[in-house]
N, C-alpha and C positions, 0 to 999 in steps of 0.2 A: 307464330305469326297470328293465328286465330285468337290466341289468348291475349296478345297485345292489343288487337283490334277491339276485343270485348272490353278490356280495361279502359281503352280510350273512349268508347261509347258510354260506358258507365260513368266515367269521370265527367264527360260533357253533360250527361243527363243530370248528374248530381249538382254540377255547377249551375246549370239552368234553374234547377229547383231551388237551390239556396239563393240565387240571385232574385228570383221571383218573391221568395219569402222576405228578403230584405227590402224589396220595393214596397211590399205590403205594409211593412213596419213604418214607412214614412208617411202614412196617412195623417192628415191634420185633423184635429178634433178640438172644437171650441164650444162654448155654451152661450145661449141667448136666453134672456128672461123676457119672454113675450107677454105683455100685459093685456092681451085681448085674444078673443077667439079668431081663428084664421082658417083659410082653406089652402090645401096643397095636395097635389096628385089626386084630385077629385075627392078628397076626404076633408072632413072638418075636424079641427083640433082646438082644444080648450087652451085658455091662458096657462102659462107655466114656464118652467125651465126646460129648454130643449137643447140637447147635445147635437151638434152638427159635425159630421165626419165626412171629409173629402175622401172618396174611395178610389179616385183615379185622377190623373191630370187632365182629363177630358170632360169634366163637368158632371160626374156622377157623385151624388151626395146622399148620405143617410141621416135622417133625423130621428132621434130617440126622444120620445115624449116623457112627461112626468109619470105616466102610468106604465112605463116601460114598453109602450107600443113603438113601433119603428116603421118607417117607410123609406123607400128609395125615391129620390127626385133626380131626374135627368135635366140638366140645364145646358143646352147645347149652343147658346148664343153668347160668345165671349164679348165683353165690353171692357173699356178702360176702368181702372180702379186705383184708389189710393191705398197702397199696401199697408199703410200705417193705421188705417181705419176699417178693420174688418167688421162686417155687418150683414144683417138680413134686411132686405127692403120689401115692404108690403105695399100693394096698390089697394087703396081703400075707397069704397063706394058707400058713403054714409057709415053704417055700423058693420059692413061686410068687408073683410080684408082678405087678400089673396097674396101668398108668397110669390114675389116676382123676381127677386135677385139675391144671389149669395156671393159675398166677397170674403174670402178667407185671408188671414194674415200672411204677409210675405209674398203675396201674389200680385203681379201687375195686372192680372185679368180677373174681373168679376164675371159671374155667369148669370145671364138673364134667362128665366124660365119661359118656355113657350106659353102662350095664353091658353089656359084650360077652358073647358066648356063653361065652368062656373064663372070664370073671369069674363068670357064673352057674353054670357047672359046678363051679368051685372052691368057691363058696359052698355049693352043694348037697353036695359031697363032703366038705369040711373044716369048713364052718360058721364057725368063729371066725377073725376077721381082725384084723390090726393095720395101722396106718398109718405109713408112712415118708415123710418130707418131705426132698427134695433141693433145696438152694438153686440158683437161677439167678443167673448172674453175667454182666456185660457181657463181650463178647469183643473 
C-alpha cells in the first residue's frame, strides 16, 4: 500500500513537471526592427533588432537586444488587438520614445505597459505625444 502511494505521488509530480515544461515551450517569440532609441523598464535602448518573447499569458515579456542584453517587461493592462497585426507601440515625445504596448500574433489581447517615471517626466515636460507602431515578425 505504501509503495503504491509513493508511485502515485511520484507519477503526479512527474506529470506536473512535464506539463509545466510543455507550457513553457509554448512561449511566443517575434522580432522587431526598432529604428530609434527608446526607453523601457526605466532603461534606454539603442535602435536595432529586438526579439520579444512572451513568457506567460498574463503579460510578462522578455526583450533581447542586439547586444544580447535582455530585460523583462510586465504589461498588466490588457487592451483589444488585431491578432493579424502583431506590433510594438511606442509613445514618442519629440525625439524621446517609450515602449507603451506589446501585441503578439494570434492574441486577441495586446498589453499596455504602465507609465514609467521616464514616461511621466516626458509627459510633464513636453505634453504632446505621438504614437509609432513597429511590426513584429517571426524570426
